[in-house]
C-alpha positions as CSV (number, residue, x, y, z in Angstrom):
1,X,203.4,105.0,-32.5
2,X,207.0,104.0,-33.4
3,X,210.0,104.6,-31.2
4,X,211.3,107.1,-33.7
5,X,208.1,109.1,-33.5
6,X,208.2,109.1,-29.7
7,X,211.8,110.1,-29.6
8,X,211.2,113.0,-32.1
9,X,208.2,114.1,-30.1
10,X,210.4,114.4,-27.1
11,X,212.9,116.5,-29.0
12,X,210.2,118.8,-30.3
13,X,208.8,119.3,-26.8
14,X,212.2,120.2,-25.4
15,X,213.0,122.6,-28.3
16,X,209.8,124.6,-28.2
17,X,209.4,124.5,-24.4
18,X,212.9,125.6,-23.7
19,X,215.4,126.3,-26.5
20,X,213.1,128.3,-28.8
21,X,210.3,129.5,-26.6
22,X,211.3,133.2,-26.7
23,X,212.1,133.2,-30.4
24,X,208.8,131.5,-31.2
25,X,206.9,134.0,-29.1
26,X,208.4,136.9,-31.1
27,X,207.9,135.1,-34.4
28,X,204.2,134.6,-33.7
29,X,203.6,138.2,-32.5
30,X,203.8,141.5,-34.3
31,X,207.3,142.3,-32.9
32,X,210.0,143.3,-35.2
33,X,212.1,140.4,-36.4
34,X,214.8,139.8,-39.0
35,X,214.0,139.7,-42.7
36,X,214.4,135.9,-42.7
37,X,212.0,135.5,-39.8
38,X,209.6,138.0,-41.3
39,X,209.4,135.8,-44.4
40,X,208.7,132.8,-42.3
41,X,206.0,134.7,-40.4
42,X,204.5,135.8,-43.7
43,X,204.5,132.2,-44.9
44,X,202.8,130.9,-41.8
45,X,200.2,133.6,-42.1
46,X,199.5,132.6,-45.7
47,X,199.3,128.9,-44.7
48,X,196.9,129.7,-41.8
49,X,194.7,131.7,-44.2
50,X,194.7,128.8,-46.7
51,X,193.5,126.3,-44.1
52,X,190.9,128.7,-42.8
53,X,189.7,129.2,-46.4
54,X,189.0,125.4,-46.6
55,X,186.7,125.5,-43.6
56,X,183.1,126.8,-43.7
57,X,182.7,130.6,-43.0
58,X,180.1,129.7,-40.3
59,X,181.4,127.1,-37.8
60,X,178.7,127.5,-35.2
61,X,177.9,124.0,-33.9
62,X,181.3,122.6,-35.0
63,X,184.0,121.2,-32.7
64,X,187.6,121.6,-34.0
65,X,190.9,120.1,-32.8
66,X,193.8,122.4,-33.4
67,X,196.5,119.8,-33.1
68,X,199.8,121.5,-32.4
69,X,198.3,124.9,-31.8
70,X,201.4,126.8,-30.8
71,X,200.4,130.2,-29.5
72,X,196.8,129.9,-30.5
73,X,196.4,132.0,-33.7
74,X,194.4,129.5,-35.7
75,X,192.2,128.5,-32.7
76,X,191.3,132.2,-32.3
77,X,190.2,132.6,-35.9
78,X,188.2,129.4,-35.8
79,X,186.5,130.5,-32.6
80,X,185.6,133.8,-34.2
81,X,183.7,131.9,-36.8
82,X,181.7,130.2,-34.1
83,X,183.6,127.0,-33.5
84,X,184.3,125.3,-30.2
85,X,188.1,124.6,-30.3
86,X,190.3,122.2,-28.4
87,X,193.8,123.7,-28.9
88,X,196.6,121.4,-27.8
89,X,200.4,121.6,-28.0
90,X,203.3,119.6,-26.6
91,X,204.8,122.7,-25.1
92,X,203.4,124.0,-21.8
93,X,205.4,127.2,-22.4
94,X,203.6,127.9,-25.7
95,X,200.2,127.1,-24.2
96,X,201.1,129.6,-21.5
97,X,201.7,132.2,-24.1
98,X,198.5,131.3,-25.8
99,X,196.5,131.7,-22.6
100,X,198.0,135.2,-22.1
101,X,197.2,136.3,-25.7
102,X,193.7,134.9,-25.7
103,X,192.6,135.9,-22.2
104,X,191.0,139.2,-23.3
105,X,189.4,137.9,-26.5
106,X,185.6,137.8,-26.5
107,X,185.7,134.2,-27.8
108,X,188.2,132.9,-25.2
109,X,185.5,130.8,-23.6
110,X,185.1,128.8,-26.8
111,X,188.7,127.7,-26.7
112,X,190.1,125.0,-24.5
113,X,193.9,125.2,-24.3
114,X,195.8,122.0,-23.3
115,X,199.4,120.9,-23.0
116,X,199.7,117.3,-24.1
117,X,199.5,114.7,-26.8
118,X,197.4,115.8,-29.9
119,X,196.8,112.1,-30.6
120,X,195.2,111.3,-27.3
121,X,191.7,109.7,-27.7
122,X,190.7,111.4,-24.4
123,X,190.2,114.6,-26.4
124,X,187.0,113.3,-27.8
125,X,185.4,113.6,-31.3
126,X,185.6,116.5,-33.7
127,X,184.0,117.8,-36.9
128,X,187.3,119.0,-38.1
129,X,190.9,118.3,-37.2
130,X,193.6,120.8,-38.2
131,X,197.3,120.1,-37.9
132,X,199.3,123.1,-39.2
133,X,203.0,122.5,-39.3
134,X,202.8,120.0,-36.4
135,X,203.7,116.9,-38.5
136,X,206.5,118.4,-40.5
137,X,209.2,116.9,-38.2
138,X,208.1,113.3,-38.8
139,X,208.7,110.7,-41.4
140,X,206.0,110.0,-44.0
141,X,205.0,106.7,-42.4
142,X,204.6,108.3,-39.0
143,X,202.6,111.2,-40.5
144,X,200.2,108.7,-42.1
145,X,200.0,106.7,-38.9
146,X,199.2,109.8,-36.8
147,X,196.4,110.8,-39.2
148,X,195.1,107.2,-39.0
149,X,194.9,107.6,-35.2
150,X,193.0,110.9,-35.6
151,X,190.6,109.7,-38.3
152,X,188.1,107.7,-36.2
153,X,187.5,110.8,-34.1
154,X,186.8,113.2,-37.0
155,X,183.5,113.3,-38.8
156,X,184.1,115.7,-41.7
157,X,187.6,116.6,-42.7
158,X,191.2,116.7,-41.6
159,X,193.5,119.5,-42.8
160,X,197.2,119.1,-42.3
161,X,200.6,120.3,-43.6
162,X,203.8,118.5,-44.5
163,X,207.2,119.6,-45.6
164,X,207.3,118.8,-49.4
165,X,210.4,117.2,-50.7
166,X,212.1,119.9,-52.7
167,X,215.8,120.3,-53.6
168,X,216.1,123.2,-51.2
169,X,214.4,121.5,-48.2
170,X,216.4,118.3,-48.8
171,X,219.6,120.3,-48.9
172,X,218.7,122.2,-45.7
173,X,217.9,118.8,-44.0
174,X,221.3,117.5,-44.9
175,X,223.1,120.6,-43.7
176,X,221.3,120.5,-40.4
177,X,222.9,117.1,-39.7
178,X,226.3,118.7,-39.7
179,X,225.7,120.8,-36.6
180,X,226.5,119.4,-33.1
181,X,223.5,117.5,-31.7
182,X,223.1,120.0,-28.8
183,X,222.8,122.9,-31.3
184,X,220.2,121.4,-33.6
185,X,216.6,122.3,-33.8
186,X,214.4,119.2,-34.6
187,X,214.9,118.9,-38.3
188,X,212.0,119.2,-40.7
189,X,211.7,115.9,-42.6
190,X,210.9,116.4,-46.4
191,X,208.2,114.1,-47.5
192,X,207.3,113.3,-51.1
193,X,203.6,113.9,-51.9
194,X,203.5,110.8,-54.0
195,X,204.9,108.7,-51.2
196,X,202.5,110.2,-48.7
197,X,199.5,109.6,-51.0
198,X,200.5,105.9,-51.4
199,X,200.7,105.5,-47.6
200,X,197.3,107.1,-47.1
201,X,195.8,104.9,-49.8
202,X,197.2,101.6,-48.6
203,X,195.6,101.0,-45.3
204,X,197.1,103.9,-43.3
205,X,193.9,105.9,-43.4
206,X,190.4,104.6,-42.9
207,X,187.4,106.4,-44.5
208,X,189.2,109.5,-45.8
209,X,190.4,110.6,-49.3
210,X,192.8,113.4,-50.2
211,X,191.2,116.3,-52.1
212,X,192.7,119.8,-52.2
213,X,196.4,120.5,-51.8
214,X,198.3,123.8,-51.9
215,X,202.0,124.8,-51.3
216,X,203.1,128.0,-49.6
217,X,206.7,129.1,-50.0
218,X,208.0,132.3,-48.4
219,X,211.8,132.6,-48.0
220,X,212.9,129.7,-45.8
221,X,209.3,128.7,-45.1
222,X,207.9,126.0,-47.4
223,X,204.9,123.9,-46.4
224,X,202.2,122.0,-48.2
225,X,198.6,121.7,-47.1
226,X,196.4,118.8,-47.8
227,X,192.7,118.3,-47.2
228,X,191.4,114.8,-46.3
229,X,187.6,114.5,-46.6
230,X,185.6,111.7,-45.0
231,X,183.8,109.6,-47.7
């Protein structure tokens, strides 16, 4: 991966592991939050439901990589459908929260929770790879390269999200640069769908083609899902 990708990955790990761990735990729970965060929570729930709707209802016999699993909500739903799930996140703190939340679930034994690099080839092969909002902090070229690294280890489909380039997201990205570096969250990088499709079509992705896509917008949450099917 590029130096820019590795630098951004380090920033994301620090942010979710230290700066935002408590806030993220509340956002991904049913705790009362502000209206702004409630809209973000609703958007994430809609996006998770969208990605789940693109998977078979019966996942028995399937192995899924939940790449950037956060506190484990997607992994839990996939396991309830019968999948064996490897759920990995850069943040050991978020993985710790996931372990606490999933410990009493009847399907906990079907979920392997790991703190580490979602692109590691040591994770093995999968029927499906899902990356919900884990690539939204990277440039389009790095998103395409990450998917290209995952592709040889995925037999059926990859589902991922990116931050679509809209006037609102571009403005927010610009405003974020005005804050002192120590006060910034890792910025979301708006990506043009057309640009991303060109990168995926020109050698950045082997054996996969984009099919369905769907955008979810809820307050300050805007994310776009794309499905890549192995040909």
